[in-house]
C-alpha positions as CSV (number, residue, x, y, z in Angstrom):
1,M,-30.9,42.9,-10.3
2,K,-30.8,40.9,-6.7
3,T,-28.6,37.4,-6.5
4,L,-30.0,34.6,-4.8
5,L,-27.5,33.1,-1.9
6,I,-27.3,29.7,-2.5
7,K,-25.4,27.6,0.5
8,S,-26.5,23.8,-0.7
9,T,-27.9,21.9,-3.6
10,I,-29.4,18.5,-3.2
11,L,-28.3,16.2,-6.3
12,P,-30.9,13.8,-8.0
13,N,-28.5,10.8,-6.5
14,G,-29.2,12.2,-3.3
15,E,-25.9,13.8,-2.7
16,S,-25.9,17.7,-1.5
17,I,-22.7,19.8,-2.0
18,T,-23.1,22.7,0.4
19,W,-21.6,26.2,-1.2
20,E,-19.0,28.4,-0.1
21,H,-17.8,31.8,-2.0
22,G,-19.4,30.0,-5.0
23,M,-17.0,27.2,-5.6
24,P,-18.1,23.6,-3.2
25,K,-17.0,23.9,0.1
26,H,-14.2,22.2,0.8
27,Y,-14.1,19.4,3.2
28,S,-10.8,18.1,5.1
29,R,-11.0,14.4,7.5
30,E,-9.1,15.0,10.7
31,L,-6.0,13.1,10.6
32,H,-5.4,11.5,15.2
33,S,-1.7,11.4,15.1
34,N,-2.2,7.7,16.8
35,Q,-3.5,6.7,13.3
36,F,-0.7,7.9,11.6
37,N,1.9,5.9,13.4
38,Q,0.0,2.7,13.0
39,W,-0.4,4.4,9.2
40,H,3.8,4.7,9.3
41,E,4.7,2.0,11.3
42,Y,2.9,0.1,9.4
43,I,4.2,1.3,6.3
44,H,7.9,0.9,7.3
45,N,7.6,-2.9,8.3
46,Q,6.3,-3.3,5.0
47,N,9.1,-1.9,3.6
48,L,12.0,-3.4,5.7
49,K,9.9,-7.0,5.0
50,M,10.9,-6.6,1.2
51,R,14.5,-5.0,1.6
52,M,14.8,-9.0,3.4
53,W,13.4,-10.8,1.1
54,T,15.8,-8.6,-1.8
55,K,18.5,-9.3,0.3
56,I,17.7,-13.1,0.3
57,I,16.6,-13.6,-3.3
58,N,18.9,-11.5,-4.6
59,R,22.2,-12.3,-2.7
60,I,24.8,-14.7,-5.2
61,K,25.2,-18.2,-3.1
62,P,29.1,-18.7,-2.7
63,G,30.5,-22.0,-3.5
64,G,30.5,-22.6,-7.9
65,V,29.5,-25.2,-9.8
66,C,28.9,-27.7,-6.7
67,H,27.2,-26.0,-5.2
68,Q,24.9,-25.3,-7.8
69,E,24.6,-28.9,-8.1
70,G,23.8,-29.5,-4.5
71,Q,21.0,-27.2,-4.6
72,E,19.5,-29.3,-8.0
73,S,19.7,-32.0,-6.5
74,A,18.2,-30.5,-3.3
75,L,15.6,-29.0,-5.9
76,K,15.2,-32.5,-6.8
77,L,14.7,-34.0,-3.7
78,A,11.9,-31.6,-2.8
79,K,10.0,-33.1,-5.9
80,E,10.0,-36.3,-4.2
81,I,8.9,-35.6,-1.5
82,L,5.7,-33.2,-2.8
83,R,5.0,-36.0,-5.5
């Protein structure tokens, strides 16, 4: 009994599979250090933006009731300007 060696298979949709030791060959992408550094800097900046916004939004404003009334009047004034 002879065993045939299959190196590649072409699927009906046009894709090809390369075989290595009876398993599909694993392809790895090369990642350049400059690309990784840019990606890391982008993610870091996005995290900083989110932290900054949560500090601004979730901050307890000083001033109590008087301050709240001042905020309400400012919002009403803004509504009037936008109309």
